[in-house]
MARPA-462317 format. One line per 4 residues: number of its first residue (from 1); for each residue z, x negated, y of C-alpha. Coordinates in nm, 3 decimals. Layout:
BEGIN
NUM) Z X Y | ...
***
This chain:
BEGIN
1) 6.942 -10.907 28.888 | 6.641 -10.783 28.695 | 6.520 -10.452 28.550 | 6.504 -10.443 28.170
5) 6.491 -10.187 27.892 | 6.772 -10.141 27.640 | 6.595 -10.293 27.338 | 6.481 -10.599 27.534
9) 6.836 -10.651 27.659 | 6.950 -10.665 27.297 | 6.674 -10.910 27.208 | 6.776 -11.133 27.499
13) 7.139 -11.132 27.386 | 7.043 -11.224 27.031 | 6.811 -11.504 27.141 | 7.059 -11.648 27.392
17) 7.349 -11.651 27.147 | 7.143 -11.810 26.871 | 7.034 -12.077 27.121 | 7.391 -12.132 27.240
21) 7.553 -12.167 26.897 | 7.371 -12.314 26.592 | 7.622 -12.139 26.363 | 7.480 -11.798 26.460
25) 7.213 -11.665 26.226 | 7.067 -11.324 26.149 | 6.992 -11.162 25.813 | 6.864 -10.828 25.694
29) 6.568 -10.629 25.572 | 6.234 -10.719 25.734 | 6.410 -10.934 25.995 | 6.191 -11.231 25.896
33) 5.893 -11.033 26.029 | 6.029 -11.077 26.383 | 5.783 -11.353 26.470 | 5.939 -11.466 26.798
37) 6.273 -11.520 26.625 | 6.122 -11.711 26.333 | 5.917 -11.926 26.571 | 6.226 -12.007 26.776
41) 6.484 -12.061 26.500 | 6.307 -12.091 26.164 | 6.353 -11.904 25.840 | 6.687 -12.074 25.766
45) 6.846 -11.883 26.057 | 6.628 -11.572 26.037 | 6.678 -11.467 25.679 | 6.482 -11.179 25.531
49) 6.681 -11.010 25.256 | 6.602 -10.788 24.958 | 6.667 -10.415 24.985 | 7.032 -10.452 24.885
53) 7.269 -10.383 25.172 | 7.569 -10.448 24.952 | 7.441 -10.797 24.865 | 7.365 -10.929 25.213
57) 7.661 -10.751 25.377 | 7.884 -10.927 25.126 | 7.704 -11.260 25.167 | 7.791 -11.243 25.536
61) 8.162 -11.234 25.447 | 8.130 -11.562 25.257 | 7.919 -11.722 25.530 | 8.168 -11.622 25.799
65) 8.461 -11.753 25.596 | 8.279 -12.089 25.584 | 8.244 -12.108 25.961 | 7.913 -11.938 26.031
69) 7.862 -11.639 26.262 | 7.625 -11.400 26.082 | 7.454 -11.104 26.243 | 7.379 -10.849 25.972
73) 7.092 -10.615 26.054 | 7.128 -10.278 25.880 | 6.815 -10.074 25.938 | 6.977 -9.728 25.949
77) 7.330 -9.613 26.017 | 7.355 -9.442 25.680 | 7.280 -9.771 25.503 | 7.638 -9.877 25.570
81) 7.738 -9.631 25.295 | 7.576 -9.863 25.042 | 7.785 -10.156 25.171 | 8.121 -9.985 25.218
85) 8.312 -10.212 24.979 | 8.179 -10.526 25.146 | 8.243 -10.401 25.501 | 8.558 -10.189 25.463
89) 8.731 -10.351 25.168 | 8.638 -10.716 25.230 | 8.529 -10.793 25.587 | 8.785 -10.561 25.747
93) 9.081 -10.684 25.541 | 9.046 -11.051 25.451 | 9.174 -11.199 25.778 | 9.492 -10.995 25.737
97) 9.522 -11.066 25.364 | 9.503 -11.442 25.427 | 9.756 -11.435 25.708 | 9.491 -11.532 25.962
101) 9.380 -11.842 25.771 | 9.026 -11.705 25.743 | 8.826 -11.588 26.043 | 8.541 -11.346 25.986
105) 8.311 -11.351 26.291 | 8.053 -11.102 26.161 | 7.842 -10.858 26.359 | 7.716 -10.563 26.157
109) 7.431 -10.440 26.377 | 7.376 -10.074 26.292 | 7.096 -9.869 26.454 | 7.180 -9.500 26.471
113) 7.002 -9.200 26.610 | 6.929 -8.832 26.590 | 6.660 -8.624 26.754 | 6.378 -8.800 26.567
117) 6.343 -8.543 26.287 | 6.446 -8.810 26.038 | 6.630 -8.565 25.813 | 6.993 -8.549 25.707
121) 7.003 -8.884 25.524 | 6.893 -9.084 25.831 | 7.064 -8.894 26.112 | 7.436 -8.960 26.059
125) 7.651 -9.136 26.318 | 7.918 -9.293 26.094 | 8.138 -9.409 26.383 | 8.456 -9.230 26.282
129) 8.415 -9.321 25.916 | 8.430 -9.690 26.006 | 8.682 -9.627 26.282 | 8.925 -9.520 26.012
133) 8.910 -9.871 25.864 | 9.166 -10.103 26.030 | 9.034 -10.453 26.088 | 8.698 -10.353 26.231
137) 8.607 -10.344 26.598 | 8.350 -10.081 26.697 | 8.128 -10.078 27.005 | 7.852 -9.843 27.123
141) 7.678 -9.928 27.453 | 7.481 -9.674 27.656 | 7.300 -9.896 27.910 | 7.099 -10.221 27.895
145) 7.378 -10.400 28.087 | 7.642 -10.289 27.838 | 7.413 -10.347 27.540 | 7.351 -10.712 27.623
149) 7.707 -10.784 27.732 | 7.871 -10.617 27.434 | 7.637 -10.777 27.178 | 7.714 -11.121 27.321
153) 8.087 -11.044 27.315 | 8.060 -10.920 26.955 | 7.881 -11.236 26.838 | 8.149 -11.454 26.999
157) 8.439 -11.252 26.855 | 8.629 -11.398 26.559 | 8.665 -11.057 26.392 | 8.410 -10.828 26.226
161) 8.246 -10.602 26.482 | 8.034 -10.296 26.410 | 7.770 -10.293 26.682 | 7.606 -9.951 26.696
165) 7.263 -9.940 26.861 | 7.149 -9.600 26.985 | 6.778 -9.581 26.905 | 6.742 -9.286 27.145
169) 6.824 -9.527 27.429 | 6.578 -9.799 27.330 | 6.332 -9.743 27.616 | 6.586 -9.662 27.887
173) 6.600 -9.915 28.168 | 6.866 -10.069 28.390 | 6.962 -10.381 28.578 | 7.127 -10.686 28.425
177) 7.233 -11.017 28.585 | 7.016 -11.326 28.557 | 7.321 -11.536 28.467 | 7.519 -11.533 28.143
181) 7.781 -11.258 28.112 | 7.973 -11.055 27.855 | 8.124 -10.706 27.856 | 8.478 -10.733 27.714
185) 8.538 -10.536 27.397 | 8.804 -10.274 27.463 | 8.711 -10.196 27.824 | 8.550 -9.864 27.918
189) 8.357 -9.781 28.233 | 8.335 -9.499 28.487 | 7.966 -9.412 28.504 | 8.014 -9.143 28.771
193) 8.314 -9.069 28.991 | 8.438 -8.709 29.005 | 8.744 -8.498 29.081 | 8.728 -8.170 28.885
197) 8.655 -8.251 28.518 | 8.660 -8.569 28.309 | 8.377 -8.590 28.058 | 8.418 -8.873 27.807
201) 8.065 -8.925 27.676 | 7.982 -9.151 27.383 | 7.658 -9.348 27.340 | 7.340 -9.148 27.399
205) 7.550 -8.863 27.536 | 7.621 -9.066 27.852 | 7.280 -9.006 28.018 | 7.300 -8.639 27.920
209) 7.643 -8.612 28.078 | 7.512 -8.778 28.394 | 7.220 -8.534 28.414 | 7.452 -8.237 28.358
213) 7.696 -8.368 28.619 | 7.422 -8.381 28.883 | 7.328 -8.019 28.808 | 7.692 -7.910 28.822
217) 7.737 -8.089 29.155 | 7.494 -7.841 29.309 | 7.737 -7.567 29.204 | 8.027 -7.747 29.367
221) 8.177 -7.890 29.045 | 8.257 -8.262 29.054 | 8.235 -8.427 28.709 | 8.366 -8.773 28.631
225) 8.175 -8.938 28.345 | 8.368 -9.193 28.141 | 8.188 -9.419 27.893 | 8.432 -9.577 27.643
229) 8.170 -9.839 27.542 | 8.425 -9.969 27.292 | 8.568 -9.719 27.043 | 8.795 -9.962 26.856
233) 8.987 -10.076 27.050 | 8.972 -9.776 27.283 | 9.043 -9.803 27.655 | 9.311 -9.534 27.656
237) 9.440 -9.626 28.001 | 9.102 -9.567 28.165 | 9.069 -9.223 28.006 | 9.424 -9.121 28.095
241) 9.380 -9.236 28.455 | 9.068 -9.024 28.484 | 9.240 -8.719 28.335 | 9.533 -8.776 28.572
245) 9.286 -8.740 28.859 | 9.092 -8.437 28.730 | 9.342 -8.253 28.510 | 9.068 -8.148 28.267
249) 8.899 -8.317 27.970 | 8.581 -8.259 27.773 | 8.465 -8.507 27.507 | 8.092 -8.520 27.434
253) 7.982 -8.685 27.109 | 7.678 -8.662 26.883 | 7.880 -8.637 26.562 | 8.045 -8.362 26.358
257) 8.372 -8.245 26.515 | 8.603 -8.293 26.216 | 8.785 -8.631 26.219 | 8.552 -8.756 26.495
261) 8.607 -8.985 26.793 | 8.589 -8.667 26.999 | 8.896 -8.556 26.804 | 9.065 -8.896 26.841
265) 9.016 -8.909 27.218 | 9.139 -8.550 27.248 | 9.448 -8.641 27.046 | 9.517 -8.947 27.262
269) 9.518 -8.737 27.578 | 9.722 -8.460 27.416 | 9.980 -8.714 27.296 | 10.005 -8.942 27.599
273) 9.883 -8.720 27.882 | 9.985 -8.366 27.797 | 10.157 -8.320 28.132 | 9.836 -8.420 28.311
277) 9.608 -8.144 28.182 | 9.560 -7.804 28.348 | 9.359 -7.641 28.068 | 9.284 -7.687 27.698
281) 9.082 -7.993 27.598 | 8.729 -7.912 27.481 | 8.497 -8.098 27.244 | 8.117 -8.071 27.259
285) 7.972 -8.208 26.935 | 7.717 -8.145 26.663 | 7.764 -7.844 26.445 | 7.944 -7.935 26.124
289) 7.634 -7.934 25.903 | 7.390 -8.201 25.777 | 7.121 -8.255 26.041 | 6.812 -8.047 25.954
293) 6.465 -8.199 25.931 | 6.304 -7.907 26.116 | 6.273 -7.993 26.489 | 6.383 -7.648 26.605
297) 6.683 -7.645 26.371 | 6.775 -8.004 26.459 | 6.774 -7.914 26.830 | 7.003 -7.621 26.757
301) 7.254 -7.844 26.575 | 7.280 -8.136 26.817 | 7.482 -8.136 27.142 | 7.285 -8.101 27.465
305) 7.318 -8.066 27.842 | 7.335 -7.686 27.828 | 7.628 -7.697 27.587 | 7.810 -7.939 27.816
309) 7.741 -7.730 28.127 | 7.873 -7.422 27.948 | 8.186 -7.614 27.847 | 8.245 -7.736 28.204
313) 8.200 -7.382 28.338 | 8.447 -7.252 28.080 | 8.711 -7.517 28.147 | 8.689 -7.459 28.523
317) 8.773 -7.091 28.473
***
């Protein structure tokens, strides 16, 4: 095992998979400026693209259909809006429309993040928007171990995968194995065992949930923190087993509440585990407004530890 930061774990995964399979290549804006990648693999496999997300996101569909395994680097989460036809109407659907004759092993690597005062147009987390598009797999790791393992699994998958990278987590550290490994897509993880309340935390909300759970432990409240890691497919069984143990559910997500994964996870438990819950399900999310540029206003809009602690206190009453 070795200690590594989140962003370096991702770089390792990318380098190892490109070394393992010559059909893997990466394309996107400014990606050709990544000197260590160009030195290792050349400009044919590290392809800098014009500022046209629709063009290179669509080119990846053709490359994948011809047997390649493209990694498409999209610089900001909101840039997927420019490529929605290529991702949602082409990549997500063509394997089904051809009766499985065409495989589309594409990774759309999408950095997301709030809390950087980047303004409304760079602060969205478009998870649910893409989650509403059948044919796409969606993953969002919260630790270096999960980041490396899920990126490797996504690159090896024969279906299009949206790999969300939480920029807020870039400098966080954790242990990873020295040997090759993957984290299976569709399998969640218990980040902290507990008995009173289940908190399903998504992405950068996982470390905040862990911090809040340690504070609540001092007050005698035991919080179980569940990290889905994979949002599509979702590990429903893991979440339901946790709720069966605690009888209470809070979902913590840095996204607006309407039509969110917080809403989806709440609905799953309400539909399949209604008899397990002792109190109403709660969601802790952003406020339903565009994220302000002002630091003080942005902090007021985004979910935080205090909001989660208040929700746990409420649900325990």
